[in-house]
N, C-alpha and C positions, 0 to 999 in steps of 0.2 A: 554523542553530540559534541564532545570535546574536540574531535577531529575536524569539525566543520567550522568555518568562519561565519560571520554574521549573514552573508549572502546564502551560504549553504544551509544554515539553520532555517532561514526564510523559505528556501526551496523544500526542505524537509517538512515544514509545517504545511505548506501548500499541498504537497503530495499526500500527507496524512489526512488532510481535509477531504481531498478527492477520493482517497481510499475508503474513508468512512462513508462518503456519499454512495460510492459504488457498492460497498458492502451492504448498506441499508437497502438499496434497490434489490440486490441479490437475496437478502434475507426475506424481504416481503415476497419476492417472486417464488422462492424455493420453500417457503414455509418453515424456516428454521435452520437451513443449511447456510453456509457462508461462502462467499467468493474470494475473500481475502484472509480470513482468520482460520488458518489451518490447524491450530491447536484445538479449537472447538470442533472442527470437522473430524480430527483424529479421535477425540473422545467419543463423538457420536458413532463413528465407524466401529470403534472397539465395542461399544455397548451393543450395537446391532449385530456384530459378530457373535457375541455371547448369547444374545437373544435369538440367534438363528434367523435373523432377518437379512438374508444374504443379498437380496436386491438392494436394500439401503446401504449395506456395508460396501458393496461394489460401487455404488454411486459415490460414497464418500472417498473410496480409494481413487476413483476417477478424478474427483475434484483436486485431491492432493497431488496426483500425478501431473495434472495440467498446470497446477501452480508451480511445481518444481520445473516443469518444462519451460514455463514463462520466465523464471529466473535465469535458467540456462540460456534461453534464447536472447534475453536482454544482455547478458555478459558477452555472448558471441557477437551480437549485432553491434555492440558498442566497443568491441575490442580494438585497442590501439587507435581509436578515433579521437582527434583533438576536440571535436564537438560532440562527444559521446552523450552528454546530458541532453543536448538538443535533439539528437537522433532518437534517443530513447523516449523522450517526451512525445515526439511526433509518432513513434511506433505505438505507444500506449493510446494516444489520441485516435489513431487509425483503427485500432481494435475496438475501442469504445464507440466510435462512429458507426462502424458496421453493426455492432451489437444494438445500438439505438435503432438503426434502420430495420434490423430483424424483428425487434419488438414492434415497430410500426406496422409491419406486414404480418403480425401475429405468428412469428416463429421464435417465441421466447426460448424454447428448448435449444435452438441453435445459437442463441445469443449468449447463453450462460458460459460455454467454454471460452468464448472470446473475452468475457469479463474476467474469468479466472486467469487467463494468460496475461491480460493487461495488468492485473495485480501482481503477478510474478515479475513482470518487467519493471514495475514501479520499485520493487525492492533491489533491483540491480542498478538503478539510475545514479545514485550518489556514491557507489563503491569506487575506491581508488586502490590500485596496486594490490588487488586481492584482499583488501581489508574488509571489515564488517561495519557497514554504516548503521545508524539507528534504524530499526524496523519502522516502516511507515504504514504497515497493514495490521500490526498486532502490537499491543501496548503492554504486555506482561513485563518486558524488559524495562520499559520506561517507568512502570510502577515500582519495580525493584529499585531502580536508581533513585526514585523519590524517597522510598523507605530508607535507603542507605544515606541519602542526604539529610533526612530528618534525624537519623541516629547520629550523624556527624555533627549536626547543628546542636544537638542535645549535649554533646561532649565539648562544645565551645568552638566548633569549626564554622566555616562560612555556610550560610543557608542559601546563598545565591545559586549554588550549583543545581538546586532542584527545579528552578524556574523553567529552563528550556525543556526539561522532561515533562513538567506539568503542562506547559503550553502544547507539547506534542500530543499528549493524551487528550487535552481539551479539543484540539483540532480534529482528532478522529471522532470524538463524541459529537461535536457540532456537525461535522460532515455526515455522520450516520443519521442524526436526527433529521437533517434536511433531505437526505436521500430517501429515508423511509417515509417521511411525511409526503413528499412530492410524488413518490411512486404509488402510494396508496390512492392518490387523487388522479394522476395522469398515466400511470404505468411506466414501463421501462423506457419509454421514449425520452424521459427526463435525463437519460444518460447524455443527451446532447449538451447539457450544461457542463459537466466535467470535461467533455470533449473540447468545448470552446475554451475552458480554462487552461487545459493542457496546451492547446495551440498558442494561446497568448504567452504562456510561460516559455514555450519553445522559441517563439519569435523574439522574446526578450532576452533569451540566454545567448550572450555573445560567445563567439568561438574561443576567445582568449580568457574568458572569465575563470577564475580559480575559486573553487567551492570549499577547499579545505585549508586549514591552518598548515603552515609549513611544518614538516617533521622536526622533532627536537634534534639539535646538533649532537652528533656522536662525540663521545669523549675518549 
């Protein structure tokens, strides 16, 4: 989060909320698998391999492969583009829009791959020059930063460093709660809501907007 300026942090929080929402829908639809949290899917895949549940293990492998493909596609699609953030927001929105339509016509199985690809794209959105932006679909790293910040504060350091990470975690939690609750009531068609949010973010993102703090001057 230190690499991002205030606008970039706001975008990261919005993306984390959307990712939580989509993952909530996916979790309800898949009965315990995730469309954005690949650490959880990796553990489930490993347990299924040991338990000789080959079909479930292969399903988990497929989700992970799709997510990695989404990240790669996001980097390639936005490569060298001045408006890469806008382009990737629109790409993620398009994937979720088609997924919502597939849910509408009772083709949930076809919607899931598009949701996973969209979550991969989300993780490529705020990357700059091959760097590693804060994850917006998994919060283990954010929780580690919160723990490190608390340890630093206990030694007399500033406590303010934990707040962006805490906000990022809470954004994902709130999004997941909304996505899970709404999909239990209306099904996967509620993906239209994050689609609309991504479209609004895309239209609001100016071509010349800088999302990152300038790199430190070399000595």
